[in-house]
C-alpha positions in Angstrom: -37.0 4.5 26.0 -34.9 1.9 27.8 -31.3 2.8 28.3 -28.7 0.0 28.3 -26.4 -0.5 31.3 -23.4 0.5 29.2 -25.1 3.7 27.9 -26.2 4.6 31.5 -22.6 4.0 32.7 -21.3 6.5 30.0 -24.0 9.1 30.6 -23.6 9.2 34.3 -19.8 9.4 34.1 -20.1 12.9 32.7 -22.3 14.2 35.5 -21.2 16.2 38.6 -20.6 14.1 41.7 -23.5 15.8 43.6 -25.9 14.8 40.8 -24.6 11.3 40.8 -25.2 10.9 44.5 -28.8 12.1 44.1 -29.4 9.3 41.6 -27.9 6.8 44.0 -30.6 7.4 46.5 -33.4 6.7 44.0 -32.0 4.1 41.7 -30.7 0.8 43.2 -29.1 -0.5 39.9 -27.2 2.7 39.5 -25.7 2.5 43.0 -23.6 -0.3 41.8 -21.6 2.1 39.7 -20.5 4.0 42.8 -18.9 0.9 44.2 -16.6 0.6 41.2 -13.2 2.3 41.3 -13.2 2.2 37.5 -16.3 4.3 37.4 -15.0 6.8 39.8 -11.8 7.2 37.8 -13.7 7.5 34.5 -16.0 10.2 36.0 -13.0 12.2 37.3 -11.2 11.9 34.0 -14.3 13.1 32.1 -14.6 16.1 34.3 -11.0 17.1 33.6 -12.4 18.2 30.2 -15.2 20.3 31.8 -15.3 23.6 33.8 -15.0 23.9 37.5 -18.4 24.7 39.0 -17.6 25.9 42.5 -15.0 27.8 44.5 -13.9 27.9 48.1 -13.5 31.2 49.9 -11.8 31.4 53.3 -10.0 34.1 55.4 -6.4 34.9 54.6 -3.6 33.2 56.4 -3.1 35.9 59.0 -6.9 36.1 59.7 -7.2 32.4 60.2 -5.4 32.8 63.5 -8.6 34.1 64.9 -11.3 33.5 62.3 -12.0 29.9 61.2 -14.4 29.5 58.4 -14.4 27.8 55.0 -17.3 28.5 52.6 -18.1 26.9 49.3 -20.1 28.7 46.6 -21.4 27.6 43.2 -21.5 29.5 39.9 -25.0 30.6 39.2 -25.7 28.2 36.4 -24.5 25.2 38.4 -26.6 25.8 41.6 -28.6 22.6 41.2 -25.8 20.2 40.2 -22.8 21.1 42.4 -21.8 21.5 46.0 -20.6 19.4 49.0 -22.3 18.2 52.2 -22.8 20.8 54.9 -21.2 18.5 57.6 -18.0 18.4 55.5 -17.9 22.2 55.3 -18.4 22.4 59.1 -15.5 20.0 59.6 -13.2 22.0 57.3 -14.2 25.3 59.0 -13.4 23.9 62.4 -10.1 22.1 61.8 -8.5 22.8 58.4 -7.4 25.2 55.8 -7.8 24.5 52.1 -4.5 25.0 50.4 -5.1 23.8 46.8 -7.6 22.0 44.7 -7.6 19.9 41.5 -10.1 17.6 39.8 -12.3 17.1 42.9 -9.6 16.6 45.5 -8.5 19.3 47.9 -5.1 19.6 49.7 -5.6 20.7 53.3 -3.6 21.3 56.4 -4.8 21.0 60.0 -5.4 24.0 62.2 -5.3 23.5 65.9 -6.2 25.8 68.8 -3.7 23.8 70.9 -0.9 24.6 68.4 -0.4 21.0 67.4 2.1 20.3 64.6 0.8 20.7 61.0 -0.7 17.6 59.2 -1.3 17.6 55.5 -4.1 15.5 53.9 -5.8 15.0 50.6 -9.6 15.0 50.8 -12.5 14.3 48.6 -15.5 16.3 50.1 -18.1 14.4 48.1 -17.0 10.9 49.1 -16.2 12.1 52.6 -12.7 10.5 52.6 -9.2 11.7 53.2 -5.6 10.4 53.1 -2.8 11.8 55.2 0.5 12.8 53.7 3.9 12.7 55.4 4.7 16.2 56.7 8.1 17.5 55.5 10.4 18.8 58.2 10.2 22.3 56.9 6.5 22.4 57.8 6.9 21.1 61.4 5.2 24.0 63.1 1.7 25.4 63.7 -0.4 26.8 60.9 -0.9 29.7 60.2 2.5 30.7 61.6 4.3 28.6 59.0 4.3 29.5 55.3 3.2 26.7 53.0 4.2 27.2 49.4 2.4 24.3 47.9 0.1 23.2 45.0 -1.8 20.1 44.0 -2.0 18.6 40.5 -4.5 15.8 39.5 -4.2 16.3 35.7 -3.0 12.7 35.2 -6.1 10.5 34.8 -4.9 7.4 36.7 -6.3 6.5 40.2 -4.2 7.9 43.0 -1.8 9.5 40.5 -1.6 13.0 41.8 1.4 15.2 42.5 2.0 17.8 45.2 4.7 20.4 44.7 6.3 22.1 47.7 8.8 24.9 47.6 10.8 25.2 50.8 12.8 28.3 51.8 16.5 27.9 51.9 17.0 31.0 54.1 14.6 32.5 56.6 14.7 36.1 55.5 14.0 37.2 51.9 14.8 33.9 50.2 15.9 33.9 46.5 16.2 30.2 46.2 13.7 27.4 47.0 14.1 23.6 47.3 11.4 21.9 45.2 10.0 18.7 46.6 7.5 16.5 44.8 5.1 14.1 46.5 3.8 11.3 44.2 0.4 10.0 45.3 1.1 6.5 43.9 4.5 6.0 45.4 3.6 7.8 48.7 7.0 9.5 49.1 8.5 13.0 48.8 11.3 13.4 46.3 13.7 16.4 46.0 14.3 17.9 42.6 18.0 18.1 41.6 17.8 21.8 40.8 16.4 24.5 43.1 13.9 27.1 42.0 15.5 30.6 41.7 13.0 33.3 42.3 15.1 36.4 41.7 15.1 39.2 44.2 11.4 39.6 44.8 9.0 37.7 47.0 6.9 35.2 45.0 3.1 34.9 45.4 3.0 31.1 45.7 -0.8 31.1 46.2 -1.1 32.2 42.5 0.9 29.4 40.9 -0.1 28.1 37.4 1.0 24.7 36.1 1.0 24.7 32.2 2.7 22.3 29.9 5.1 20.9 32.6 6.1 24.4 33.8 5.1 26.0 37.0 4.7 29.8 36.8 4.8 32.3 39.7 4.3 36.0 39.8 6.3 38.3 42.1 4.8 40.9 44.4 4.6 44.6 43.4 6.1 46.3 46.5 8.5 49.2 45.9 11.6 47.9 47.8 14.2 48.0 45.0 16.0 50.9 43.4 15.5 51.7 39.8 19.0 50.4 39.0 18.1 46.9 40.2 17.2 44.2 37.6 14.3 43.3 39.9 12.9 46.8 40.2 9.8 45.9 38.2 7.6 42.8 39.1 7.9 39.7 36.9 6.9 36.1 36.4 9.4 33.3 37.2 8.9 29.9 35.8 10.2 26.5 36.9 10.5 23.6 34.4 9.7 20.3 36.1 11.6 18.3 33.5 15.0 20.0 33.7 14.7 22.2 36.8 15.5 25.4 34.9 14.2 28.7 36.3 13.4 31.4 33.7 12.2 35.0 34.1 9.2 36.2 32.0 8.7 39.9 31.6 5.3 41.4 32.0 3.8 43.8 29.5 5.2 47.3 29.9 1.8 48.8 30.5 1.2 46.4 33.4 4.3 47.5 35.3 3.9 51.2 34.6 3.5 53.1 37.9 3.2 50.0 40.1 6.3 51.0 42.1 4.9 54.2 43.3 4.5 54.2 47.1 1.0 55.8 47.2 -0.5 53.5 44.5 -2.4 50.4 45.4 -1.5 47.6 42.9 -2.1 43.9 42.9 -1.4 41.3 40.2 -2.1 37.6 39.7 -1.6 34.9 37.0 -4.1 32.2 36.0 -4.9 29.7 33.3 -6.2 31.3 30.1 -8.5 29.4 27.7 -10.6 26.3 28.1 -9.0 23.0 28.9 -10.0 21.7 25.4 -8.3 24.6 23.7 -5.0 23.6 22.2 -3.8 27.2 22.5 -4.4 27.4 26.2 -2.0 29.9 27.8 -1.7 32.0 31.0 -3.2 35.4 31.7 -2.2 38.3 33.9 -4.8 40.3 36.0 -3.8 43.7 37.5 -5.9 45.7 39.9 -4.5 49.1 40.2 -6.3 52.1 41.7 -9.7 50.3 41.3 -9.1 49.5 37.6 -9.0 45.9 36.3 -6.6 45.1 33.4 -6.4 41.6 31.8 -3.8 40.4 29.4 -3.0 36.9 28.0 0.4 35.5 26.9 0.3 35.3 23.1 3.9 34.2 22.6 6.2 32.9 25.3 9.5 33.3 23.5 9.1 37.0 22.9 7.0 37.7 26.1 4.2 39.1 23.8 1.0 39.9 25.7 -2.3 40.9 24.3 -4.8 43.0 26.2 -8.3 41.6 26.9 -10.0 44.0 29.2 -9.6 47.4 30.9 -12.4 48.5 33.1 -13.0 50.5 36.3 -14.7 48.6 39.1 -17.3 51.3 39.4 -18.2 50.9 35.8 -19.2 47.3 36.3 -22.5 48.3 37.8 -22.1 46.7 41.2 -24.9 47.3 43.7 -22.5 48.6 46.4 -21.8 52.1 47.5 -18.0 51.6 47.7 -17.0 48.3 46.0 -13.5 47.8 47.3 -12.1 44.6 45.7 -10.2 42.4 48.2 -9.2 39.4 46.0 -9.7 38.0 42.5 -9.0 35.0 40.3 -9.8 33.7 36.8 -11.9 30.5 36.7 -12.2 28.2 33.7 -9.9 30.3 31.6 -12.5 33.0 30.8 -14.3 34.1 34.0 -13.0 36.7 36.4 -14.1 36.1 40.0 -13.7 38.8 42.5 -14.7 39.5 46.1 -15.5 42.8 47.9 -15.8 43.0 51.7 -19.1 41.2 51.7 -19.9 39.9 48.2 -18.5 37.8 45.4 -19.1 38.7 41.6 -18.2 37.2 38.3 -17.2 39.1 35.1 -17.0 37.4 31.7 -13.8 37.7 29.7 -14.7 35.7 26.6 -16.2 37.4 23.5 -19.7 36.1 24.1 -19.8 37.1 27.8 -17.3 40.0 27.9 -18.0 42.3 30.8 -21.3 40.4 31.7 -21.3 40.8 35.5 -23.3 38.7 38.0 -23.5 38.7 41.7 -22.8 35.2 42.9 -23.1 35.3 46.7 -22.3 37.0 50.0 -19.4 35.9 52.1 -18.2 36.2 55.7 -14.5 35.6 55.3 -13.1 38.9 56.4 -10.9 41.6 55.0 -8.5 39.6 52.8 -10.1 36.3 51.7 -8.6 33.6 49.5 -10.4 32.0 46.5 -9.8 28.4 45.3 -11.6 26.9 42.3 -13.2 23.5 42.7 -15.1 20.8 40.8 -16.8 17.9 42.6 -15.8 14.5 41.3 -15.6 11.0 42.7 -11.8 10.9 42.3 -10.0 8.5 44.7 -7.7 10.2 47.2 -5.3 7.4 48.2 -4.9 3.7 49.0 -4.9 4.5 52.7 -8.0 6.7 52.6 -10.2 6.8 55.6 -13.6 8.4 56.3 -13.7 12.0 57.4 -14.6 12.4 61.1 -17.8 14.2 60.4 
């Protein structure tokens, strides 16, 4: 059956970028699509409606001082259709740290053995292109000795129309107020929000930010450094409204905070998107790992801070093929899949009704004691008007 050019254009625009590049090498007529910026934009927009297929894993910020490596792994069902070129991974491992990812673009900062100043750049690993971004004065230091509280958002479908949100400390020690700066990919400039972000008394986990309905959510740490009389004794979520600049506290479920302030108890929490991107009731979820037990809740009603429990399970009960599975890091991908890493391996655990507690071993990793996970989907999205080829 012969497929028209228009139909082929539509079909291919729904494929992963790696698959599209394979067709380019064996179909001359199709290679014309890849020369069109409209096709790249359409493909990136279509994949906004689909699940991410991969994730980056790399050492934590402290470990990156002496261990440089960036790995990319693919969910099991996507092994044949997703991935990025090996020479791009080698380049990233040698000279960069991945800070954030959205719709096929990754936000990176340079790492230098000579302690050169930080440079920020947007990169598309599939098209092997990058675009440098002006470095704010607050980041004029050498990574990983400078904290970078930053996130990338490509949810707008227009070419080059991405935004970067940076939260700068206003005081060096135990900040409670952050200046919010926004970089617009189309305009190419940083702008400062009129209102600062107030985080309360606790330290925020900026590497677990969630952007949902024009509001950025952050969760605090769980360390027991406040007295019981303090309003910040228990951990909490703080939100920042990008339209009016208002900061609002969101209470966690009571069962989530129970016992987390005890000195001898190991407790870690994170927040993530909950539900598929096509779900009109998409929300945020809370994951707690306390004493080797996973608990997951999702936010059912924002106004009343009503949370609903999804999962409670001991790590040992998941049937992992490890003698002592000590979980180092976790995240939720695609709104319904818990990804977690032990010292040497990465696993997935389903959270939806059909796949609830279905556990799969995804891969092994070599990213050290406290790795970081970043979800990724490969697209052909353009990364800037001044984009240049990666030096790899």
